DODREN-486780 format. One record per residue (C-alpha): residue number from 0; residue in one letter; x, y, z. Coordinates in Angstrom, 2 decimals. Layout:
<voros>
NUM A X Y Z
...
</voros>
This chain:
<voros>
0 X 11.80 60.17 44.99
1 X 8.49 58.94 43.71
2 X 9.02 60.80 40.28
3 X 12.46 58.99 40.25
4 X 11.17 55.71 40.80
5 X 8.52 56.13 38.17
6 X 10.87 57.27 35.52
7 X 13.21 54.16 36.11
8 X 9.93 51.68 36.00
9 X 9.00 53.38 32.39
10 X 12.51 52.89 31.19
11 X 12.63 49.13 31.98
12 X 9.24 48.90 30.30
13 X 10.67 50.47 26.92
14 X 13.50 48.68 26.78
15 X 11.74 45.31 27.34
16 X 9.27 46.26 24.25
17 X 12.32 47.12 22.22
18 X 13.82 43.90 22.97
19 X 10.33 41.60 21.80
20 X 10.10 43.93 18.65
21 X 13.78 42.71 17.83
22 X 13.46 39.25 18.75
23 X 10.46 39.18 16.48
24 X 12.43 40.66 13.59
25 X 14.85 38.05 14.07
26 X 12.21 35.18 13.80
27 X 10.70 36.68 10.63
28 X 13.67 36.77 8.82
29 X 14.61 33.11 9.75
30 X 11.37 32.12 8.73
31 X 11.76 33.77 5.52
32 X 15.00 32.25 4.69
33 X 13.57 28.77 5.66
34 X 10.94 29.30 3.51
35 X 12.86 30.55 0.56
36 X 15.21 27.00 1.03
37 X 12.32 24.84 1.31
38 X 10.94 26.49 -1.83
39 X 14.23 26.05 -3.62
40 X 14.48 22.51 -2.78
41 X 10.44 21.50 -3.64
42 X 11.46 23.01 -7.07
43 X 14.17 21.17 -7.82
44 X 12.70 17.89 -6.61
45 X 9.52 18.78 -8.96
46 X 11.46 19.26 -11.98
47 X 13.14 15.86 -11.39
48 X 10.13 13.80 -10.31
49 X 8.27 15.02 -13.57
50 X 10.87 13.55 -15.77
51 X 11.30 9.92 -13.82
52 X 6.99 10.06 -13.43
53 X 6.95 10.62 -17.47
54 X 9.59 7.81 -17.92
55 X 7.65 5.37 -15.89
56 X 3.97 6.37 -17.19
57 X 6.16 5.84 -21.01
58 X 7.15 2.51 -20.09
59 X 3.80 1.08 -18.86
60 X 2.16 2.41 -22.10
61 X 4.90 1.31 -24.50
62 X 4.17 -2.38 -22.14
63 X 0.70 -2.06 -23.43
64 X 1.73 -1.35 -27.21
65 X 0.33 2.61 -27.04
66 X 3.59 3.51 -28.57
67 X 2.17 6.97 -29.65
68 X 0.66 7.70 -26.14
69 X 4.14 7.05 -24.64
70 X 5.86 9.43 -27.09
71 X 3.13 12.14 -26.55
72 X 4.19 11.47 -23.03
73 X 7.59 12.44 -23.39
74 X 7.10 15.04 -25.92
75 X 5.16 16.93 -23.46
76 X 8.09 17.35 -21.01
77 X 9.96 21.16 -21.00
78 X 12.82 19.78 -19.42
79 X 14.07 16.06 -20.42
80 X 17.04 14.09 -18.77
81 X 19.13 11.46 -20.50
82 X 16.75 8.76 -20.15
83 X 13.46 10.34 -21.55
84 X 15.45 11.87 -24.44
85 X 16.95 8.48 -25.45
86 X 13.45 6.83 -24.88
87 X 11.79 9.35 -26.84
88 X 14.36 8.84 -29.75
89 X 13.73 4.68 -29.45
90 X 10.03 5.64 -29.79
91 X 10.45 7.53 -33.13
92 X 12.63 5.37 -34.78
93 X 10.09 2.10 -33.78
94 X 7.23 4.18 -34.98
95 X 9.11 4.68 -38.19
96 X 10.32 1.04 -38.55
97 X 6.37 0.08 -38.03
98 X 5.25 2.31 -40.80
99 X 7.84 0.80 -43.19
100 X 7.01 -2.90 -42.06
101 X 3.26 -2.44 -42.68
102 X 4.26 -0.54 -45.99
103 X 6.13 -3.97 -47.11
104 X 9.64 -1.96 -46.72
105 X 11.50 -4.48 -44.72
106 X 14.52 -2.92 -45.41
107 X 13.76 0.28 -44.19
108 X 12.10 -1.37 -40.94
109 X 15.27 -2.78 -40.18
110 X 17.71 -0.18 -40.89
111 X 15.45 2.07 -37.86
112 X 15.61 -0.68 -35.45
113 X 19.58 -1.29 -35.78
114 X 20.27 0.58 -32.35
115 X 18.62 1.37 -29.32
116 X 19.43 4.54 -27.14
117 X 17.49 3.81 -24.21
118 X 18.13 1.18 -21.62
119 X 14.18 0.50 -21.19
120 X 13.34 -3.02 -20.56
121 X 9.92 -2.36 -22.58
122 X 11.01 -1.03 -25.37
123 X 13.92 -3.61 -26.01
124 X 11.05 -6.19 -26.12
125 X 9.12 -4.09 -28.19
126 X 12.38 -3.77 -30.76
127 X 13.25 -7.50 -30.48
128 X 9.17 -8.16 -31.48
129 X 9.13 -6.08 -34.74
130 X 12.33 -7.15 -35.62
131 X 11.17 -10.70 -35.73
132 X 8.13 -9.86 -37.59
133 X 10.60 -8.30 -40.14
134 X 13.12 -11.39 -40.22
135 X 9.92 -13.82 -40.92
136 X 8.70 -11.44 -43.71
137 X 11.94 -11.22 -45.01
138 X 12.26 -14.99 -44.91
139 X 9.04 -15.48 -46.29
140 X 9.42 -13.40 -49.64
141 X 12.82 -14.60 -50.62
142 X 11.96 -18.43 -50.05
143 X 12.23 -20.37 -53.30
144 X 12.99 -23.75 -52.64
145 X 11.50 -26.71 -50.69
146 X 14.26 -26.66 -48.48
147 X 13.72 -22.79 -47.88
148 X 10.37 -23.38 -47.12
149 X 11.09 -26.10 -44.49
150 X 13.41 -23.41 -43.05
151 X 10.84 -21.06 -43.16
152 X 8.27 -23.17 -41.26
153 X 11.14 -23.76 -38.52
154 X 11.57 -20.07 -38.13
155 X 8.22 -19.31 -37.70
156 X 7.59 -21.80 -35.26
157 X 10.95 -20.36 -33.15
158 X 9.24 -16.82 -33.56
159 X 6.00 -17.44 -32.43
160 X 7.56 -19.32 -29.23
161 X 9.88 -16.28 -28.66
162 X 7.21 -14.18 -29.37
163 X 4.48 -15.79 -27.05
164 X 7.04 -15.94 -24.35
165 X 7.82 -12.22 -24.73
166 X 4.27 -11.60 -24.76
167 X 3.54 -13.66 -21.34
168 X 6.62 -11.53 -19.77
169 X 5.17 -8.30 -21.22
170 X 1.78 -9.24 -19.75
171 X 3.07 -10.29 -16.38
172 X 5.12 -6.88 -15.90
173 X 2.55 -5.24 -17.07
174 X -0.23 -6.58 -14.74
175 X 2.79 -5.94 -11.94
176 X 3.05 -2.22 -12.86
177 X -0.51 -1.46 -13.04
178 X -0.96 -2.99 -9.31
179 X 1.96 -0.75 -8.23
180 X 1.52 3.16 -7.82
181 X 4.23 5.80 -8.07
182 X 4.02 6.41 -4.36
183 X 5.30 2.73 -3.59
184 X 8.01 3.06 -6.28
185 X 8.93 6.72 -4.81
186 X 9.03 5.41 -1.28
187 X 11.32 2.41 -2.44
188 X 13.26 4.65 -4.32
189 X 13.47 6.90 -1.51
190 X 14.68 4.36 1.17
191 X 17.29 2.81 -1.04
192 X 18.63 5.85 -2.30
193 X 17.97 5.32 -6.16
194 X 17.82 8.88 -7.34
195 X 16.49 8.81 -10.99
196 X 18.70 11.42 -12.00
197 X 22.07 9.26 -11.07
198 X 20.24 7.06 -13.56
199 X 18.78 4.20 -11.75
200 X 15.85 2.97 -13.35
201 X 12.88 1.23 -11.28
202 X 10.49 -1.61 -12.79
203 X 7.95 -3.45 -10.91
204 X 8.08 -7.37 -11.72
205 X 5.74 -9.03 -9.08
206 X 3.14 -8.13 -6.08
207 X 1.78 -10.43 -3.50
208 X -0.19 -8.13 -0.72
209 X 1.87 -5.64 0.60
210 X 5.03 -7.03 -0.47
211 X 6.46 -5.39 -4.15
212 X 9.22 -6.84 -6.56
213 X 11.56 -4.57 -8.23
214 X 14.21 -4.86 -10.65
215 X 16.47 -1.84 -10.33
216 X 18.90 -0.89 -13.14
217 X 21.37 1.71 -13.50
218 X 22.51 3.48 -16.66
219 X 26.31 3.56 -17.60
220 X 27.94 7.15 -18.29
221 X 27.12 7.16 -22.04
222 X 23.39 5.38 -21.55
223 X 24.15 2.56 -23.67
224 X 24.02 0.01 -21.38
225 X 21.81 -0.08 -18.04
226 X 23.21 -2.48 -15.57
227 X 21.46 -4.81 -13.02
228 X 21.94 -3.51 -9.59
229 X 19.78 -6.20 -8.18
230 X 16.46 -7.35 -7.87
231 X 14.67 -6.77 -4.19
232 X 11.33 -7.27 -2.41
233 X 9.61 -4.27 -0.35
234 X 7.08 -4.32 1.91
235 X 5.18 -1.20 1.67
236 X 3.74 -1.45 5.04
237 X 6.90 -2.61 7.21
238 X 9.12 -0.78 4.92
239 X 11.35 -3.89 5.05
240 X 13.55 -4.75 2.10
241 X 15.36 -7.92 0.93
242 X 17.76 -8.20 -2.09
243 X 16.85 -11.67 -3.63
244 X 19.24 -11.41 -6.71
</voros>
């Protein structure tokens, strides 16, 4: 009788141990599957964020008139998106136009500035500023009479006013951009669902304490127009977002 009881206890103990090992195996398989899925998701996000971060950095450099630095920033990317490719093309055209302008080839400079592929506001301002310089230079060389001289003076004054306004606006945007970290931009984008892969552009335009001001645009299907989505205020401390325009 004692032998039978011992045998039953041994069988029950063996079954319990087998159950524990089976559950441990399932747990490892589940953890492995979760790790694989997490790694894949992390890889996709990393690929998207590199292009978006390079695009924002390049825009900051353009606002600071460091066009070669902006081009190098984009040229280092292994995987481009439509935004970075278009901006890199615009930078190459701009630098070619700048070189032609400095060599007195105003027609060549003008041809390089005919069309802008990207929708970057910083690049648009740079194009407009150089186009204004080229136009002023062409007016200067072609003026022969006193009337054309007077016209040239008027154009120069208009160009100076326009250039001063653009520089003032660019300086304000530069200051706001410098005061806004990439983490704040990413937090705002995540909260609002503004993904760079969907053509959204987020440009910092102001900052007061913990409250940031962002201009949000979205490219159309062929990346020729960046439609204004809105202007927002974002409190990085509370997470509150207010659309002001």
